[in-house]
PDB file of N, CA, C and O in Angstrom:
ATOM      1  N   MET A   1     -12.660   4.447   2.838  1.00  0.00           N
ATOM      2  CA  MET A   1     -12.904   3.730   4.065  1.00  0.00           C
ATOM      3  C   MET A   1     -13.863   4.548   4.921  1.00  0.00           C
ATOM      4  O   MET A   1     -13.467   5.561   5.498  1.00  0.00           O
ATOM      5  N   ALA A   2     -15.085   4.132   5.004  1.00  0.00           N
ATOM      6  CA  ALA A   2     -16.104   4.932   5.641  1.00  0.00           C
ATOM      7  C   ALA A   2     -16.283   4.615   7.126  1.00  0.00           C
ATOM      8  O   ALA A   2     -16.800   5.455   7.862  1.00  0.00           O
ATOM      9  N   HIS A   3     -15.878   3.446   7.585  1.00  0.00           N
ATOM     10  CA  HIS A   3     -16.128   3.068   8.967  1.00  0.00           C
ATOM     11  C   HIS A   3     -14.908   3.321   9.851  1.00  0.00           C
ATOM     12  O   HIS A   3     -13.768   3.284   9.388  1.00  0.00           O
ATOM     13  N   LYS A   4     -15.172   3.580  11.132  1.00  0.00           N
ATOM     14  CA  LYS A   4     -14.093   3.745  12.094  1.00  0.00           C
ATOM     15  C   LYS A   4     -13.668   2.357  12.566  1.00  0.00           C
ATOM     16  O   LYS A   4     -14.494   1.456  12.714  1.00  0.00           O
ATOM     17  N   ILE A   5     -12.377   2.203  12.797  1.00  0.00           N
ATOM     18  CA  ILE A   5     -11.876   0.908  13.222  1.00  0.00           C
ATOM     19  C   ILE A   5     -11.261   1.003  14.605  1.00  0.00           C
ATOM     20  O   ILE A   5     -10.897   2.085  15.065  1.00  0.00           O
ATOM     21  N   GLU A   6     -11.151  -0.136  15.258  1.00  0.00           N
ATOM     22  CA  GLU A   6     -10.419  -0.251  16.505  1.00  0.00           C
ATOM     23  C   GLU A   6      -9.135  -1.001  16.180  1.00  0.00           C
ATOM     24  O   GLU A   6      -9.166  -2.034  15.510  1.00  0.00           O
ATOM     25  N   CYS A   7      -8.019  -0.486  16.651  1.00  0.00           N
ATOM     26  CA  CYS A   7      -6.726  -1.082  16.345  1.00  0.00           C
ATOM     27  C   CYS A   7      -6.632  -2.478  16.946  1.00  0.00           C
ATOM     28  O   CYS A   7      -6.855  -2.662  18.143  1.00  0.00           O
ATOM     29  N   ASN A   8      -6.303  -3.452  16.118  1.00  0.00           N
ATOM     30  CA  ASN A   8      -6.133  -4.832  16.582  1.00  0.00           C
ATOM     31  C   ASN A   8      -4.874  -5.008  17.413  1.00  0.00           C
ATOM     32  O   ASN A   8      -4.754  -5.975  18.164  1.00  0.00           O
ATOM     33  N   PHE A   9      -3.938  -4.083  17.284  1.00  0.00           N
ATOM     34  CA  PHE A   9      -2.669  -4.201  17.983  1.00  0.00           C
ATOM     35  C   PHE A   9      -2.730  -3.610  19.394  1.00  0.00           C
ATOM     36  O   PHE A   9      -2.345  -4.267  20.361  1.00  0.00           O
ATOM     37  N   CYS A  10      -3.220  -2.352  19.513  1.00  0.00           N
ATOM     38  CA  CYS A  10      -3.217  -1.685  20.822  1.00  0.00           C
ATOM     39  C   CYS A  10      -4.614  -1.437  21.389  1.00  0.00           C
ATOM     40  O   CYS A  10      -4.743  -1.062  22.554  1.00  0.00           O
ATOM     41  N   GLY A  11      -5.672  -1.641  20.578  1.00  0.00           N
ATOM     42  CA  GLY A  11      -7.041  -1.466  21.056  1.00  0.00           C
ATOM     43  C   GLY A  11      -7.575  -0.046  20.966  1.00  0.00           C
ATOM     44  O   GLY A  11      -8.738   0.194  21.291  1.00  0.00           O
ATOM     45  N   SER A  12      -6.758   0.892  20.536  1.00  0.00           N
ATOM     46  CA  SER A  12      -7.188   2.292  20.436  1.00  0.00           C
ATOM     47  C   SER A  12      -8.228   2.452  19.332  1.00  0.00           C
ATOM     48  O   SER A  12      -8.207   1.731  18.335  1.00  0.00           O
ATOM     49  N   ASP A  13      -9.139   3.410  19.524  1.00  0.00           N
ATOM     50  CA  ASP A  13     -10.091   3.728  18.456  1.00  0.00           C
ATOM     51  C   ASP A  13      -9.739   5.072  17.822  1.00  0.00           C
ATOM     52  O   ASP A  13     -10.551   5.651  17.100  1.00  0.00           O
ATOM     53  N   ARG A  14      -8.539   5.564  18.088  1.00  0.00           N
ATOM     54  CA  ARG A  14      -8.070   6.819  17.518  1.00  0.00           C
ATOM     55  C   ARG A  14      -7.327   6.541  16.217  1.00  0.00           C
ATOM     56  O   ARG A  14      -6.104   6.399  16.206  1.00  0.00           O
ATOM     57  N   CYS A  15      -8.068   6.465  15.137  1.00  0.00           N
ATOM     58  CA  CYS A  15      -7.493   6.193  13.817  1.00  0.00           C
ATOM     59  C   CYS A  15      -7.817   7.347  12.890  1.00  0.00           C
ATOM     60  O   CYS A  15      -8.806   8.058  13.072  1.00  0.00           O
ATOM     61  N   GLU A  16      -6.963   7.517  11.894  1.00  0.00           N
ATOM     62  CA  GLU A  16      -7.134   8.623  10.955  1.00  0.00           C
ATOM     63  C   GLU A  16      -6.882   8.110   9.544  1.00  0.00           C
ATOM     64  O   GLU A  16      -5.967   7.321   9.310  1.00  0.00           O
ATOM     65  N   GLU A  17      -7.710   8.571   8.608  1.00  0.00           N
ATOM     66  CA  GLU A  17      -7.497   8.208   7.214  1.00  0.00           C
ATOM     67  C   GLU A  17      -6.402   9.098   6.637  1.00  0.00           C
ATOM     68  O   GLU A  17      -6.416  10.316   6.809  1.00  0.00           O
ATOM     69  N   ARG A  18      -5.454   8.467   5.950  1.00  0.00           N
ATOM     70  CA  ARG A  18      -4.362   9.182   5.303  1.00  0.00           C
ATOM     71  C   ARG A  18      -4.083   8.543   3.947  1.00  0.00           C
ATOM     72  O   ARG A  18      -4.685   7.534   3.582  1.00  0.00           O
ATOM     73  N   LYS A  19      -3.158   9.153   3.212  1.00  0.00           N
ATOM     74  CA  LYS A  19      -2.698   8.592   1.944  1.00  0.00           C
ATOM     75  C   LYS A  19      -1.188   8.434   2.044  1.00  0.00           C
ATOM     76  O   LYS A  19      -0.479   9.352   2.455  1.00  0.00           O
ATOM     77  N   ILE A  20      -0.704   7.249   1.658  1.00  0.00           N
ATOM     78  CA  ILE A  20       0.721   6.952   1.753  1.00  0.00           C
ATOM     79  C   ILE A  20       1.212   6.347   0.443  1.00  0.00           C
ATOM     80  O   ILE A  20       0.418   6.045  -0.447  1.00  0.00           O
ATOM     81  N   GLU A  21       2.528   6.173   0.333  1.00  0.00           N
ATOM     82  CA  GLU A  21       3.100   5.432  -0.787  1.00  0.00           C
ATOM     83  C   GLU A  21       3.148   3.965  -0.387  1.00  0.00           C
ATOM     84  O   GLU A  21       3.685   3.618   0.665  1.00  0.00           O
ATOM     85  N   TYR A  22       2.588   3.109  -1.227  1.00  0.00           N
ATOM     86  CA  TYR A  22       2.551   1.671  -0.959  1.00  0.00           C
ATOM     87  C   TYR A  22       3.433   0.976  -1.988  1.00  0.00           C
ATOM     88  O   TYR A  22       3.331   1.247  -3.184  1.00  0.00           O
ATOM     89  N   LEU A  23       4.291   0.089  -1.526  1.00  0.00           N
ATOM     90  CA  LEU A  23       5.162  -0.659  -2.427  1.00  0.00           C
ATOM     91  C   LEU A  23       4.658  -2.095  -2.511  1.00  0.00           C
ATOM     92  O   LEU A  23       4.784  -2.863  -1.557  1.00  0.00           O
ATOM     93  N   TYR A  24       4.085  -2.452  -3.665  1.00  0.00           N
ATOM     94  CA  TYR A  24       3.611  -3.820  -3.905  1.00  0.00           C
ATOM     95  C   TYR A  24       4.776  -4.606  -4.485  1.00  0.00           C
ATOM     96  O   TYR A  24       5.462  -4.132  -5.390  1.00  0.00           O
ATOM     97  N   SER A  25       4.997  -5.808  -3.965  1.00  0.00           N
ATOM     98  CA  SER A  25       6.067  -6.648  -4.516  1.00  0.00           C
ATOM     99  C   SER A  25       5.571  -8.067  -4.712  1.00  0.00           C
ATOM    100  O   SER A  25       4.766  -8.584  -3.937  1.00  0.00           O
ATOM    101  N   HIS A  26       6.078  -8.682  -5.775  1.00  0.00           N
ATOM    102  CA  HIS A  26       5.730 -10.059  -6.094  1.00  0.00           C
ATOM    103  C   HIS A  26       6.871 -10.650  -6.912  1.00  0.00           C
ATOM    104  O   HIS A  26       7.155 -10.188  -8.017  1.00  0.00           O
ATOM    105  N   LYS A  27       7.522 -11.670  -6.367  1.00  0.00           N
ATOM    106  CA  LYS A  27       8.598 -12.389  -7.054  1.00  0.00           C
ATOM    107  C   LYS A  27       9.673 -11.455  -7.632  1.00  0.00           C
ATOM    108  O   LYS A  27      10.074 -11.591  -8.788  1.00  0.00           O
ATOM    109  N   GLY A  28      10.124 -10.513  -6.811  1.00  0.00           N
ATOM    110  CA  GLY A  28      11.207  -9.629  -7.214  1.00  0.00           C
ATOM    111  C   GLY A  28      10.827  -8.492  -8.136  1.00  0.00           C
ATOM    112  O   GLY A  28      11.705  -7.784  -8.629  1.00  0.00           O
ATOM    113  N   LYS A  29       9.543  -8.299  -8.384  1.00  0.00           N
ATOM    114  CA  LYS A  29       9.055  -7.182  -9.191  1.00  0.00           C
ATOM    115  C   LYS A  29       8.229  -6.278  -8.279  1.00  0.00           C
ATOM    116  O   LYS A  29       7.604  -6.735  -7.322  1.00  0.00           O
ATOM    117  N   TYR A  30       8.240  -4.985  -8.600  1.00  0.00           N
ATOM    118  CA  TYR A  30       7.632  -4.004  -7.698  1.00  0.00           C
ATOM    119  C   TYR A  30       6.729  -3.029  -8.441  1.00  0.00           C
ATOM    120  O   TYR A  30       6.902  -2.772  -9.633  1.00  0.00           O
ATOM    121  N   LEU A  31       5.760  -2.495  -7.700  1.00  0.00           N
ATOM    122  CA  LEU A  31       4.913  -1.417  -8.190  1.00  0.00           C
ATOM    123  C   LEU A  31       4.751  -0.424  -7.045  1.00  0.00           C
ATOM    124  O   LEU A  31       4.236  -0.776  -5.984  1.00  0.00           O
ATOM    125  N   LEU A  32       5.187   0.811  -7.257  1.00  0.00           N
ATOM    126  CA  LEU A  32       5.018   1.862  -6.262  1.00  0.00           C
ATOM    127  C   LEU A  32       3.694   2.562  -6.526  1.00  0.00           C
ATOM    128  O   LEU A  32       3.432   3.013  -7.641  1.00  0.00           O
ATOM    129  N   VAL A  33       2.864   2.650  -5.495  1.00  0.00           N
ATOM    130  CA  VAL A  33       1.529   3.225  -5.638  1.00  0.00           C
ATOM    131  C   VAL A  33       1.393   4.427  -4.703  1.00  0.00           C
ATOM    132  O   VAL A  33       1.106   4.261  -3.517  1.00  0.00           O
ATOM    133  N   PRO A  34       1.600   5.641  -5.233  1.00  0.00           N
ATOM    134  CA  PRO A  34       1.420   6.827  -4.393  1.00  0.00           C
ATOM    135  C   PRO A  34      -0.058   7.078  -4.107  1.00  0.00           C
ATOM    136  O   PRO A  34      -0.933   6.609  -4.836  1.00  0.00           O
ATOM    137  N   ASN A  35      -0.318   7.810  -3.053  1.00  0.00           N
ATOM    138  CA  ASN A  35      -1.688   8.216  -2.677  1.00  0.00           C
ATOM    139  C   ASN A  35      -2.605   7.043  -2.359  1.00  0.00           C
ATOM    140  O   ASN A  35      -3.800   7.092  -2.648  1.00  0.00           O
ATOM    141  N   THR A  36      -2.049   5.985  -1.764  1.00  0.00           N
ATOM    142  CA  THR A  36      -2.851   4.829  -1.372  1.00  0.00           C
ATOM    143  C   THR A  36      -3.592   5.164  -0.072  1.00  0.00           C
ATOM    144  O   THR A  36      -2.953   5.515   0.921  1.00  0.00           O
ATOM    145  N   PRO A  37      -4.940   5.061  -0.058  1.00  0.00           N
ATOM    146  CA  PRO A  37      -5.684   5.375   1.163  1.00  0.00           C
ATOM    147  C   PRO A  37      -5.507   4.278   2.216  1.00  0.00           C
ATOM    148  O   PRO A  37      -5.599   3.087   1.920  1.00  0.00           O
ATOM    149  N   VAL A  38      -5.250   4.713   3.454  1.00  0.00           N
ATOM    150  CA  VAL A  38      -5.077   3.794   4.582  1.00  0.00           C
ATOM    151  C   VAL A  38      -5.718   4.414   5.820  1.00  0.00           C
ATOM    152  O   VAL A  38      -6.036   5.603   5.846  1.00  0.00           O
ATOM    153  N   GLU A  39      -5.898   3.592   6.833  1.00  0.00           N
ATOM    154  CA  GLU A  39      -6.253   4.075   8.169  1.00  0.00           C
ATOM    155  C   GLU A  39      -5.034   3.823   9.039  1.00  0.00           C
ATOM    156  O   GLU A  39      -4.474   2.727   9.017  1.00  0.00           O
ATOM    157  N   ILE A  40      -4.617   4.821   9.801  1.00  0.00           N
ATOM    158  CA  ILE A  40      -3.450   4.697  10.670  1.00  0.00           C
ATOM    159  C   ILE A  40      -3.890   4.938  12.110  1.00  0.00           C
ATOM    160  O   ILE A  40      -4.588   5.907  12.409  1.00  0.00           O
ATOM    161  N   CYS A  41      -3.466   4.032  13.000  1.00  0.00           N
ATOM    162  CA  CYS A  41      -3.740   4.194  14.421  1.00  0.00           C
ATOM    163  C   CYS A  41      -2.875   5.332  14.942  1.00  0.00           C
ATOM    164  O   CYS A  41      -1.652   5.302  14.805  1.00  0.00           O
ATOM    165  N   LEU A  42      -3.504   6.326  15.535  1.00  0.00           N
ATOM    166  CA  LEU A  42      -2.781   7.484  16.048  1.00  0.00           C
ATOM    167  C   LEU A  42      -2.061   7.163  17.356  1.00  0.00           C
ATOM    168  O   LEU A  42      -1.232   7.948  17.815  1.00  0.00           O
ATOM    169  N   ASN A  43      -2.372   6.018  17.955  1.00  0.00           N
ATOM    170  CA  ASN A  43      -1.732   5.635  19.207  1.00  0.00           C
ATOM    171  C   ASN A  43      -0.434   4.862  18.965  1.00  0.00           C
ATOM    172  O   ASN A  43       0.588   5.171  19.578  1.00  0.00           O
ATOM    173  N   CYS A  44      -0.460   3.859  18.080  1.00  0.00           N
ATOM    174  CA  CYS A  44       0.722   2.998  17.894  1.00  0.00           C
ATOM    175  C   CYS A  44       1.303   3.037  16.479  1.00  0.00           C
ATOM    176  O   CYS A  44       2.404   2.534  16.258  1.00  0.00           O
ATOM    177  N   GLY A  45       0.583   3.625  15.516  1.00  0.00           N
ATOM    178  CA  GLY A  45       1.092   3.740  14.151  1.00  0.00           C
ATOM    179  C   GLY A  45       0.766   2.576  13.236  1.00  0.00           C
ATOM    180  O   GLY A  45       1.203   2.563  12.085  1.00  0.00           O
ATOM    181  N   MET A  46       0.005   1.593  13.717  1.00  0.00           N
ATOM    182  CA  MET A  46      -0.379   0.446  12.876  1.00  0.00           C
ATOM    183  C   MET A  46      -1.157   0.950  11.666  1.00  0.00           C
ATOM    184  O   MET A  46      -1.997   1.842  11.781  1.00  0.00           O
ATOM    185  N   ILE A  47      -0.864   0.364  10.499  1.00  0.00           N
ATOM    186  CA  ILE A  47      -1.490   0.788   9.243  1.00  0.00           C
ATOM    187  C   ILE A  47      -2.481  -0.275   8.792  1.00  0.00           C
ATOM    188  O   ILE A  47      -2.172  -1.466   8.803  1.00  0.00           O
ATOM    189  N   TYR A  48      -3.676   0.162   8.395  1.00  0.00           N
ATOM    190  CA  TYR A  48      -4.721  -0.737   7.915  1.00  0.00           C
ATOM    191  C   TYR A  48      -5.085  -0.378   6.480  1.00  0.00           C
ATOM    192  O   TYR A  48      -5.333   0.784   6.158  1.00  0.00           O
ATOM    193  N   TYR A  49      -5.111  -1.401   5.622  1.00  0.00           N
ATOM    194  CA  TYR A  49      -5.448  -1.236   4.207  1.00  0.00           C
ATOM    195  C   TYR A  49      -6.817  -1.844   3.953  1.00  0.00           C
ATOM    196  O   TYR A  49      -7.150  -2.889   4.512  1.00  0.00           O
ATOM    197  N   ASP A  50      -7.603  -1.200   3.121  1.00  0.00           N
ATOM    198  CA  ASP A  50      -8.883  -1.741   2.708  1.00  0.00           C
ATOM    199  C   ASP A  50      -8.631  -2.858   1.694  1.00  0.00           C
ATOM    200  O   ASP A  50      -7.829  -2.684   0.776  1.00  0.00           O
ATOM    201  N   ALA A  51      -9.294  -3.984   1.846  1.00  0.00           N
ATOM    202  CA  ALA A  51      -9.076  -5.140   0.968  1.00  0.00           C
ATOM    203  C   ALA A  51      -9.343  -4.803  -0.499  1.00  0.00           C
ATOM    204  O   ALA A  51      -8.630  -5.282  -1.381  1.00  0.00           O
ATOM    205  N   ALA A  52     -10.355  -3.990  -0.767  1.00  0.00           N
ATOM    206  CA  ALA A  52     -10.679  -3.623  -2.153  1.00  0.00           C
ATOM    207  C   ALA A  52      -9.551  -2.806  -2.779  1.00  0.00           C
ATOM    208  O   ALA A  52      -9.268  -2.948  -3.968  1.00  0.00           O
ATOM    209  N   VAL A  53      -8.908  -1.956  -1.985  1.00  0.00           N
ATOM    210  CA  VAL A  53      -7.782  -1.152  -2.476  1.00  0.00           C
ATOM    211  C   VAL A  53      -6.617  -2.069  -2.825  1.00  0.00           C
ATOM    212  O   VAL A  53      -6.011  -1.921  -3.887  1.00  0.00           O
ATOM    213  N   LEU A  54      -6.296  -3.017  -1.945  1.00  0.00           N
ATOM    214  CA  LEU A  54      -5.198  -3.953  -2.218  1.00  0.00           C
ATOM    215  C   LEU A  54      -5.481  -4.819  -3.441  1.00  0.00           C
ATOM    216  O   LEU A  54      -4.572  -5.116  -4.217  1.00  0.00           O
ATOM    217  N   LYS A  55      -6.726  -5.221  -3.613  1.00  0.00           N
ATOM    218  CA  LYS A  55      -7.105  -6.028  -4.776  1.00  0.00           C
ATOM    219  C   LYS A  55      -6.917  -5.222  -6.065  1.00  0.00           C
ATOM    220  O   LYS A  55      -6.452  -5.756  -7.072  1.00  0.00           O
ATOM    221  N   GLU A  56      -7.278  -3.944  -6.031  1.00  0.00           N
ATOM    222  CA  GLU A  56      -7.117  -3.086  -7.209  1.00  0.00           C
ATOM    223  C   GLU A  56      -5.631  -2.886  -7.542  1.00  0.00           C
ATOM    224  O   GLU A  56      -5.244  -2.903  -8.711  1.00  0.00           O
ATOM    225  N   ILE A  57      -4.811  -2.699  -6.510  1.00  0.00           N
ATOM    226  CA  ILE A  57      -3.368  -2.567  -6.722  1.00  0.00           C
ATOM    227  C   ILE A  57      -2.813  -3.835  -7.352  1.00  0.00           C
ATOM    228  O   ILE A  57      -2.024  -3.771  -8.294  1.00  0.00           O
ATOM    229  N   GLU A  58      -3.222  -4.981  -6.838  1.00  0.00           N
ATOM    230  CA  GLU A  58      -2.779  -6.271  -7.383  1.00  0.00           C
ATOM    231  C   GLU A  58      -3.195  -6.407  -8.850  1.00  0.00           C
ATOM    232  O   GLU A  58      -2.415  -6.876  -9.680  1.00  0.00           O
ATOM    233  N   HIS A  59      -4.410  -6.000  -9.161  1.00  0.00           N
ATOM    234  CA  HIS A  59      -4.912  -6.047 -10.542  1.00  0.00           C
ATOM    235  C   HIS A  59      -4.024  -5.209 -11.469  1.00  0.00           C
ATOM    236  O   HIS A  59      -3.637  -5.663 -12.545  1.00  0.00           O
ATOM    237  N   HIS A  60      -3.705  -3.977 -11.038  1.00  0.00           N
ATOM    238  CA  HIS A  60      -2.851  -3.111 -11.854  1.00  0.00           C
ATOM    239  C   HIS A  60      -1.454  -3.707 -12.010  1.00  0.00           C
ATOM    240  O   HIS A  60      -0.878  -3.651 -13.096  1.00  0.00           O
ATOM    241  N   PHE A  61      -0.908  -4.274 -10.942  1.00  0.00           N
ATOM    242  CA  PHE A  61       0.421  -4.880 -11.002  1.00  0.00           C
ATOM    243  C   PHE A  61       0.478  -5.958 -12.082  1.00  0.00           C
ATOM    244  O   PHE A  61       1.367  -5.942 -12.934  1.00  0.00           O
ATOM    245  N   PHE A  62      -0.467  -6.890 -12.047  1.00  0.00           N
ATOM    246  CA  PHE A  62      -0.444  -7.986 -13.016  1.00  0.00           C
ATOM    247  C   PHE A  62      -0.777  -7.512 -14.430  1.00  0.00           C
ATOM    248  O   PHE A  62      -0.259  -8.062 -15.402  1.00  0.00           O
ATOM    249  N   ALA A  63      -1.627  -6.509 -14.554  1.00  0.00           N
ATOM    250  CA  ALA A  63      -1.916  -5.954 -15.880  1.00  0.00           C
ATOM    251  C   ALA A  63      -0.664  -5.315 -16.471  1.00  0.00           C
ATOM    252  O   ALA A  63      -0.408  -5.449 -17.668  1.00  0.00           O
ATOM    253  N   ILE A  64       0.110  -4.628 -15.650  1.00  0.00           N
ATOM    254  CA  ILE A  64       1.368  -4.034 -16.118  1.00  0.00           C
ATOM    255  C   ILE A  64       2.369  -5.127 -16.471  1.00  0.00           C
ATOM    256  O   ILE A  64       3.058  -5.027 -17.487  1.00  0.00           O
ATOM    257  N   GLN A  65       2.459  -6.162 -15.653  1.00  0.00           N
ATOM    258  CA  GLN A  65       3.386  -7.260 -15.923  1.00  0.00           C
ATOM    259  C   GLN A  65       3.043  -7.990 -17.222  1.00  0.00           C
ATOM    260  O   GLN A  65       3.936  -8.428 -17.948  1.00  0.00           O
ATOM    261  N   HIS A  66       1.741  -8.119 -17.512  1.00  0.00           N
ATOM    262  CA  HIS A  66       1.294  -8.803 -18.735  1.00  0.00           C
ATOM    263  C   HIS A  66       1.165  -7.844 -19.921  1.00  0.00           C
ATOM    264  O   HIS A  66       0.718  -8.230 -21.002  1.00  0.00           O
ATOM    265  N   LYS A  67       1.564  -6.587 -19.699  1.00  0.00           N
ATOM    266  CA  LYS A  67       1.584  -5.555 -20.736  1.00  0.00           C
ATOM    267  C   LYS A  67       0.207  -5.247 -21.334  1.00  0.00           C
ATOM    268  O   LYS A  67       0.102  -4.865 -22.500  1.00  0.00           O
ATOM    269  N   THR A  68      -0.853  -5.416 -20.523  1.00  0.00           N
ATOM    270  CA  THR A  68      -2.185  -5.006 -20.950  1.00  0.00           C
ATOM    271  C   THR A  68      -2.529  -3.618 -20.405  1.00  0.00           C
ATOM    272  O   THR A  68      -3.574  -3.047 -20.718  1.00  0.00           O
ATOM    273  N   GLU A  69      -1.630  -3.101 -19.593  1.00  0.00           N
ATOM    274  CA  GLU A  69      -1.787  -1.763 -19.019  1.00  0.00           C
ATOM    275  C   GLU A  69      -0.386  -1.170 -18.897  1.00  0.00           C
ATOM    276  O   GLU A  69       0.585  -1.891 -18.669  1.00  0.00           O
ATOM    277  N   LYS A  70      -0.291   0.146 -19.049  1.00  0.00           N
ATOM    278  CA  LYS A  70       1.002   0.813 -18.917  1.00  0.00           C
ATOM    279  C   LYS A  70       1.073   1.530 -17.571  1.00  0.00           C
ATOM    280  O   LYS A  70       0.070   2.064 -17.096  1.00  0.00           O
ATOM    281  N   PRO A  71       2.252   1.542 -16.959  1.00  0.00           N
ATOM    282  CA  PRO A  71       2.387   2.316 -15.727  1.00  0.00           C
ATOM    283  C   PRO A  71       2.385   3.807 -16.046  1.00  0.00           C
ATOM    284  O   PRO A  71       2.585   4.197 -17.197  1.00  0.00           O
ATOM    285  N   ASP A  72       2.165   4.625 -15.051  1.00  0.00           N
ATOM    286  CA  ASP A  72       2.216   6.074 -15.249  1.00  0.00           C
ATOM    287  C   ASP A  72       3.633   6.517 -15.580  1.00  0.00           C
ATOM    288  O   ASP A  72       3.838   7.425 -16.385  1.00  0.00           O
ATOM    289  N   ARG A  73       4.609   5.869 -14.952  1.00  0.00           N
ATOM    290  CA  ARG A  73       6.013   6.167 -15.227  1.00  0.00           C
ATOM    291  C   ARG A  73       6.885   5.079 -14.615  1.00  0.00           C
ATOM    292  O   ARG A  73       6.409   4.237 -13.854  1.00  0.00           O
ATOM    293  N   TYR A  74       8.154   5.111 -14.955  1.00  0.00           N
ATOM    294  CA  TYR A  74       9.141   4.211 -14.373  1.00  0.00           C
ATOM    295  C   TYR A  74      10.084   5.027 -13.510  1.00  0.00           C
ATOM    296  O   TYR A  74      10.370   6.183 -13.821  1.00  0.00           O
ATOM    297  N   ILE A  75      10.571   4.429 -12.419  1.00  0.00           N
ATOM    298  CA  ILE A  75      11.557   5.070 -11.576  1.00  0.00           C
ATOM    299  C   ILE A  75      12.733   4.112 -11.370  1.00  0.00           C
ATOM    300  O   ILE A  75      12.589   2.896 -11.496  1.00  0.00           O
ATOM    301  N   GLU A  76      13.890   4.680 -11.053  1.00  0.00           N
ATOM    302  CA  GLU A  76      15.042   3.853 -10.731  1.00  0.00           C
ATOM    303  C   GLU A  76      15.077   3.662  -9.222  1.00  0.00           C
ATOM    304  O   GLU A  76      14.752   4.577  -8.465  1.00  0.00           O
ATOM    305  N   MET A  77      15.474   2.469  -8.789  1.00  0.00           N
ATOM    306  CA  MET A  77      15.540   2.184  -7.369  1.00  0.00           C
ATOM    307  C   MET A  77      16.924   1.627  -7.039  1.00  0.00           C
ATOM    308  O   MET A  77      17.268   0.537  -7.495  1.00  0.00           O
ATOM    309  N   PRO A  78      17.730   2.359  -6.248  1.00  0.00           N
ATOM    310  CA  PRO A  78      19.043   1.838  -5.910  1.00  0.00           C
ATOM    311  C   PRO A  78      18.936   0.678  -4.917  1.00  0.00           C
ATOM    312  O   PRO A  78      17.968   0.576  -4.163  1.00  0.00           O
ATOM    313  N   GLU A  79      19.938  -0.184  -4.931  1.00  0.00           N
ATOM    314  CA  GLU A  79      19.975  -1.325  -4.016  1.00  0.00           C
ATOM    315  C   GLU A  79      21.316  -1.334  -3.312  1.00  0.00           C
ATOM    316  O   GLU A  79      22.351  -1.114  -3.940  1.00  0.00           O
ATOM    317  N   LYS A  80      21.306  -1.587  -2.012  1.00  0.00           N
ATOM    318  CA  LYS A  80      22.518  -1.708  -1.226  1.00  0.00           C
ATOM    319  C   LYS A  80      22.317  -2.820  -0.217  1.00  0.00           C
ATOM    320  O   LYS A  80      21.410  -2.748   0.613  1.00  0.00           O
ATOM    321  N   ALA A  81      23.147  -3.842  -0.277  1.00  0.00           N
ATOM    322  CA  ALA A  81      23.032  -4.976   0.631  1.00  0.00           C
ATOM    323  C   ALA A  81      23.480  -4.575   2.030  1.00  0.00           C
ATOM    324  O   ALA A  81      24.426  -3.804   2.191  1.00  0.00           O
ATOM    325  N   TYR A  82      22.807  -5.095   3.023  1.00  0.00           N
ATOM    326  CA  TYR A  82      23.197  -4.890   4.402  1.00  0.00           C
ATOM    327  C   TYR A  82      24.166  -5.996   4.798  1.00  0.00           C
ATOM    328  O   TYR A  82      23.807  -7.173   4.829  1.00  0.00           O
ATOM    329  N   ALA A  83      25.391  -5.603   5.097  1.00  0.00           N
ATOM    330  CA  ALA A  83      26.374  -6.631   5.480  1.00  0.00           C
ATOM    331  C   ALA A  83      27.457  -6.041   6.362  1.00  0.00           C
ATOM    332  O   ALA A  83      28.368  -6.753   6.782  1.00  0.00           O
TER     333      ALA A  83
END
């Protein structure tokens, strides 16, 4: 992400590029993507994703689901209902 952005939520122009873990989900299936580049507003914490990055993540998700690509690894994810 080469350009500076202005936060759509608070209007601040104090944003910083970082890398986070992104959890892609589709119809009850998930793909955890570490080191996903984002821009984060330093004023309010709003996170901005580059459309090309999200498209690439989506591509990998469906390739893994259709078994044309292998994930780097599998992890277990516990579930606990809120009640």
